KOLLUMKOL-322956 format. One record per residue: residue number from 1; x, y, z of N, C-alpha, C in turn. Coordinates in pm, whole numbers, always signed. Layout:
BEGIN
NUM, X, Y, Z, X, Y, Z, X, Y, Z;
...
***
This chain:
BEGIN
1, +1848, -984, -1413, +1736, -990, -1324, +1719, -853, -1258;
2, +1600, -802, -1260, +1569, -669, -1207, +1544, -677, -1056;
3, +1557, -563, -987, +1533, -563, -842, +1392, -608, -804;
4, +1291, -574, -886, +1156, -617, -853, +1141, -768, -867;
5, +1220, -831, -954, +1217, -977, -965, +1272, -1042, -838;
6, +1378, -986, -786, +1437, -1038, -662, +1337, -1022, -548;
7, +1271, -906, -543, +1169, -885, -440, +1054, -982, -453;
8, +1012, -1009, -577, +903, -1105, -599, +941, -1243, -549;
9, +1060, -1290, -585, +1102, -1423, -541, +1117, -1430, -390;
10, +1164, -1322, -328, +1177, -1321, -182, +1039, -1331, -116;
11, +944, -1254, -165, +808, -1259, -109, +745, -1395, -137;
12, +766, -1447, -257, +710, -1576, -295, +760, -1688, -205;
13, +890, -1692, -182, +949, -1795, -95, +902, -1776, +48;
14, +894, -1651, +93, +845, -1623, +228, +703, -1674, +246;
15, +617, -1651, +147, +479, -1699, +156, +471, -1851, +150;
16, +560, -1914, +74, +563, -2060, +72, +602, -2117, +208;
17, +694, -2049, +276, +736, -2094, +408, +623, -2078, +509;
18, +545, -1970, +498, +434, -1948, +591, +321, -2049, +575;
19, +305, -2102, +454, +202, -2203, +425, +61, -2154, +455;
20, +34, -2030, +420, -101, -1974, +434, -151, -1934, +295;
21, -242, -2010, +236, -286, -1981, +99, -356, -1847, +85;
22, -421, -1801, +188, -490, -1672, +181, -394, -1556, +156;
23, -273, -1570, +204, -173, -1465, +183, -134, -1453, +35;
24, -137, -1563, -37, -110, -1558, -181, -218, -1478, -253;
25, -342, -1498, -211, -452, -1423, -270, -438, -1274, -241;
26, -406, -1241, -118, -388, -1100, -81, -271, -1040, -156;
27, -161, -1112, -167, -44, -1061, -239, -75, -1039, -386;
28, -152, -1129, -446, -189, -1113, -586, -277, -991, -608;
29, -375, -974, -523, -463, -858, -536, -388, -728, -510;
30, -298, -728, -413, -218, -609, -387, -126, -576, -504;
31, -72, -677, -568, +13, -653, -685, -67, -585, -795;
32, -190, -631, -816, -274, -570, -919, -314, -428, -881;
33, -341, -406, -752, -376, -271, -708, -259, -175, -721;
34, -138, -223, -694, -20, -139, -710, +11, -109, -857;
35, -31, -196, -946, -4, -176, -1088, -90, -66, -1149;
36, -208, -43, -1094, -300, +55, -1153, -239, +196, -1158;
37, -185, +249, -1046, -127, +384, -1056, -5, +389, -1147;
38, +68, +279, -1156, +185, +278, -1245, +143, +284, -1391;
39, +33, +218, -1426, -17, +227, -1563, -63, +369, -1594;
40, -124, +436, -1498, -173, +573, -1524, -59, +672, -1536;
41, +57, +642, -1475, +172, +731, -1487, +269, +685, -1596;
42, +227, +590, -1678, +303, +542, -1793, +433, +472, -1756;
43, +435, +405, -1641, +550, +324, -1602, +514, +180, -1638;
44, +518, +151, -1768, +462, +27, -1817, +543, -97, -1779;
45, +676, -86, -1776, +757, -205, -1750, +727, -262, -1611;
46, +732, -177, -1510, +708, -223, -1373, +562, -263, -1354;
47, +470, -190, -1414, +328, -223, -1402, +298, -358, -1465;
48, +359, -384, -1579, +336, -513, -1643, +392, -627, -1557;
49, +508, -604, -1500, +566, -706, -1413, +475, -732, -1293;
50, +418, -626, -1236, +329, -645, -1122, +204, -724, -1159;
51, +154, -707, -1281, +39, -786, -1322, +77, -933, -1336;
52, +197, -961, -1386, +243, -1100, -1395, +264, -1160, -1256;
53, +321, -1080, -1166, +341, -1130, -1030, +207, -1158, -963;
54, +111, -1070, -982, -22, -1091, -926, -85, -1219, -980;
55, -69, -1242, -1109, -123, -1365, -1169, -54, -1488, -1111;
56, +76, -1481, -1085, +148, -1595, -1028, +100, -1623, -886;
57, +80, -1518, -807, +31, -1538, -671, -109, -1600, -672;
58, -196, -1550, -759, -332, -1603, -768, -330, -1748, -816;
59, -243, -1779, -911, -233, -1916, -961, -190, -2012, -850;
60, -94, -1973, -771, -49, -2060, -661, -163, -2076, -560;
61, -234, -1969, -533, -349, -1979, -442, -451, -2079, -496;
62, -483, -2070, -624, -581, -2161, -683, -531, -2305, -683;
63, -404, -2325, -708, -348, -2460, -706, -353, -2521, -566;
64, -325, -2440, -466, -332, -2489, -329, -476, -2523, -293;
65, -570, -2439, -334, -712, -2466, -305, -760, -2590, -378;
66, -713, -2610, -500, -752, -2727, -578, -697, -2855, -515;
67, -577, -2845, -459, -512, -2961, -398, -588, -3008, -273;
68, -648, -2913, -201, -722, -2949, -78, -842, -3024, -113;
***
């Protein structure tokens, strides 16, 4: 498990504890925004992980909105 994976799970659990769905949306968009400069500097492994993390945050946001 890579350090960014541990950071993702820590942020994910923290956001679940806060119970604010809007924060998942913000975290997902920020993950995608952080991935853009990494792709331009050819740091593909971390950038790809950030895109997956962003998708996971957005998915949880959508699931919470669907549940309401």
